[in-house]
C-alpha positions in Angstrom: 10.6 16.7 -88.3 10.4 19.2 -85.4 7.2 17.8 -84.0 8.7 14.5 -84.0 11.7 15.7 -82.3 9.7 17.5 -79.6 7.6 14.6 -79.1 10.6 12.3 -78.5 11.7 14.9 -76.0 8.7 14.8 -74.0 8.7 10.7 -74.0 12.1 10.8 -72.7 11.2 13.4 -69.9 8.1 11.4 -68.9 10.1 8.3 -68.9 12.8 9.8 -66.7 10.1 11.0 -64.3 8.5 7.7 -64.0 11.8 5.8 -63.4 12.5 8.4 -60.5 9.1 8.0 -59.2 9.5 4.2 -59.0 13.0 4.7 -57.1 11.4 7.1 -54.6 8.4 4.9 -54.1 10.8 1.6 -53.7 13.0 3.6 -51.2 10.0 4.8 -49.3 8.5 1.2 -49.1 11.9 -0.1 -47.9 12.1 2.8 -45.2 8.5 1.9 -43.9 9.4 -2.0 -43.8 12.7 -1.3 -42.0 10.8 1.1 -39.5 8.1 -1.5 -38.9 10.7 -4.2 -38.4 12.8 -2.2 -36.0 9.8 -1.1 -34.1 8.6 -4.8 -33.6 11.9 -5.7 -32.4 12.1 -3.0 -30.0 8.9 -3.7 -28.8 9.7 -7.3 -28.2 12.9 -6.5 -26.6 11.5 -3.5 -24.3 8.2 -5.6 -23.4 8.4 -6.5 -19.6 7.9 -10.1 -18.6 4.6 -11.0 -17.4 4.4 -10.2 -13.5 4.1 -13.5 -11.6 1.9 -12.7 -8.6 2.8 -15.9 -6.8 6.2 -15.2 -6.4 8.0 -12.0 -5.3 11.4 -13.1 -7.1 10.4 -11.6 -10.3 9.5 -8.1 -9.0 11.9 -5.3 -9.6 14.6 -4.9 -7.0 14.0 -1.2 -7.1 10.6 -1.6 -6.1 9.1 -2.0 -2.5 5.3 -2.7 -2.1 3.3 -1.8 0.9 -0.4 -2.8 1.4 -2.0 -0.9 4.2 -5.2 -2.2 5.8 -7.5 -1.2 8.7 -9.4 1.7 10.1 -9.3 5.4 10.4 -5.6 5.6 11.5 -4.8 3.7 8.2 -6.7 6.5 6.2 -5.0 9.2 8.4 -8.0 10.7 9.9 -6.8 13.7 12.2 -4.0 14.6 10.0 -4.2 18.1 8.1 -2.2 16.7 5.3 -4.1 13.6 4.9 -1.2 11.4 5.0 -1.5 9.5 8.4 1.3 7.1 9.4 1.1 5.4 6.1 2.0 8.4 4.2 4.6 9.5 6.3 6.1 6.2 6.5 6.3 6.3 2.6 8.2 9.5 2.8 10.5 8.3 5.5 11.3 5.3 3.3 11.8 7.1 0.2 14.4 9.3 1.9 16.5 6.3 3.2 16.4 4.3 0.3 16.4 4.6 -3.6 13.6 2.1 -4.0 10.5 3.1 -5.4 7.8 2.7 -2.7 4.4 1.4 -4.2 1.6 1.9 -1.6 -1.9 0.7 -1.7 -4.0 2.1 1.2 -7.4 0.2 1.7 -8.1 1.6 5.3 -11.7 2.5 6.0 -12.8 4.9 8.7 -14.8 3.1 11.4 -13.7 -0.3 10.4 -13.8 -3.0 13.1 -11.7 -6.1 13.1 -14.8 -8.4 11.9 -15.2 -6.0 8.8 -11.5 -6.2 8.2 -11.9 -10.1 8.5 -14.3 -10.0 5.5 -12.4 -7.3 3.5 -9.2 -9.3 3.6 -10.9 -12.0 1.8 -11.9 -9.9 -1.0 -10.4 -11.0 -4.2 -8.8 -7.7 -5.1 -7.2 -7.4 -1.6 -5.8 -10.8 -2.0 -4.3 -10.1 -5.2 -2.6 -7.0 -3.8 -1.3 -8.8 -0.7 0.1 -11.4 -3.1 2.9 -9.0 -4.4 3.4 -7.2 -1.0 6.7 -6.8 0.6 5.1 -5.5 3.8 1.4 -5.4 4.9 0.5 -2.8 7.7 -2.5 -3.1 9.9 -4.2 -0.7 12.3 -7.4 -2.4 13.9 -9.0 -2.6 17.3 -9.6 0.9 18.3 -13.3 0.7 17.1 -13.6 -2.7 18.6 -12.6 -1.6 22.0 -13.7 2.0 22.5 -16.8 1.9 20.0 -17.1 5.5 19.8 -16.7 6.0 23.4 -19.5 4.0 24.3 -17.1 1.4 26.2 -16.3 4.2 28.7 -19.7 4.1 30.1 -19.5 0.4 30.6 -16.1 -0.6 31.8 -17.4 -3.9 33.1 -14.9 -6.7 33.0 -17.1 -9.1 31.4 -17.9 -6.6 28.7 -14.3 -5.7 28.0 -13.4 -9.7 28.0 -16.0 -10.3 25.4 -15.0 -7.4 23.3 -11.4 -8.6 23.5 -12.2 -12.4 22.8 -14.3 -11.4 19.7 -11.3 -9.0 18.4 -8.7 -11.7 18.9 -10.6 -14.2 16.9 -11.0 -11.7 14.1 -7.3 -10.9 14.0 -6.5 -14.6 13.9 -8.8 -14.7 11.1 -7.0 -11.7 9.2 -3.4 -12.8 9.6 -4.5 -16.3 8.3 -6.2 -14.7 5.2 -2.8 -12.5 4.6 -0.7 -15.6 5.3 -2.6 -17.7 2.7 -2.1 -15.2 0.0 1.5 -14.4 0.9 3.8 -16.4 2.9 6.8 -14.0 2.8 5.6 -10.6 3.5 6.5 -8.9 6.6 3.3 -8.0 8.5 3.2 -5.0 11.2 0.3 -5.0 13.5 0.2 -1.6 15.1 -1.0 -1.7 18.7 -3.3 0.6 20.4 -2.5 3.8 22.3 -4.9 5.1 25.2 -6.2 8.5 24.1 -8.3 8.6 27.3 -5.2 8.6 29.6 -5.9 12.1 30.9 -9.6 11.5 31.8 -10.9 10.3 35.3 -11.0 6.5 34.5 -7.4 6.8 33.0 -6.0 4.0 35.2 -8.7 1.6 34.3 -8.6 2.4 30.4 -4.8 2.1 30.7 -5.0 -1.3 32.1 -7.3 -2.4 29.6 -5.3 -1.3 26.5 -2.2 -2.8 27.9 -4.0 -6.2 28.2 -5.3 -5.6 24.8 -1.9 -5.1 23.3 -0.4 -8.0 25.2 -2.8 -10.5 23.8 -2.4 -8.9 20.2 1.5 -9.3 20.6 1.1 -12.9 21.8 -1.2 -13.6 18.8 1.1 -12.0 16.2 3.9 -14.3 17.6 2.2 -17.2 16.2 2.8 -16.0 12.7 5.9 -16.0 10.7 7.3 -12.5 9.9 4.8 -10.7 11.9 5.6 -8.0 14.1 3.5 -6.3 16.8 4.4 -2.7 16.9 3.8 -0.8 20.3 2.5 2.8 20.2 1.2 3.1 23.8 4.5 4.6 25.0 4.7 7.0 22.4 1.6 8.7 23.5 1.7 8.1 27.2 3.6 11.1 28.4 2.0 13.7 26.1 -1.1 12.4 24.7 -2.8 15.6 24.3 0.3 16.9 22.2 -0.4 14.3 19.8 -3.9 14.0 19.4 -6.3 15.6 16.9 -9.0 18.0 18.0 -11.5 15.1 18.5 -9.1 13.8 21.2 -9.3 10.4 19.7 -7.3 10.3 16.4 -3.5 11.2 16.1 -2.6 14.5 14.7 0.3 15.0 12.3 2.9 14.7 15.1 1.5 11.6 16.6 1.2 9.9 12.8 4.8 10.8 12.4 5.9 9.1 15.8 4.1 5.9 14.6 5.6 6.2 11.1 9.2 6.6 12.5 8.8 3.6 14.7 7.6 1.2 11.9 10.2 2.6 9.4 12.9 1.8 12.0 11.6 -1.8 12.0 11.9 -2.3 8.2 14.9 -4.1 7.0 15.9 -4.4 3.2 
């Protein structure tokens, strides 16, 4: 009789363990299902809506998007920190507002207006412009001065041809930007005269002033497009604001441009 009792006892223990195991399994399964469903709900709830690139109305009000186009001034050549006016502008705006500044810099050293006219038509550039609040442009310095070669030929006819070609390209650039984004504010940064302390300063000054005037008149044909003068910023102390190459701005010069553009941006 003792073996039978012992066997029954073991059967009871094994049964109890099986029941407990089943309950634990069921509980574990229930918790897993609950976690999965909860995670799915959270994912659906927290997933942002797809961004509509054709409309700025779906953008976060906490974001401010800037697309910078142009030449070495856009890249920041001459600034030891590598920021240039675009980088200092970003810093300036972040200090003045709680908005998150989203910046895309597509500047290329040595770029001319004809090259920018082609670049701005590229699919990726067009996509970036579509979502921009502001588009910044520095272009024309390489068209006019051509690495200093223009100084050797300040012939009026030569300058006029350079100017006409430049204005035609800028018109194309502005049209391309407006075709991608009808509401963004465009800031076309004017030229300064890095050679105002040289022998032909009077001539180069007159050329740059005329160049800027024509650029300003052209930009006025486009809605929400602002021509930003920089000539006066460098006029009195040009050497104080130029890099050692005596052509590009240094950090001080770039900060002057950044402050001027920042003062024009309204929220």
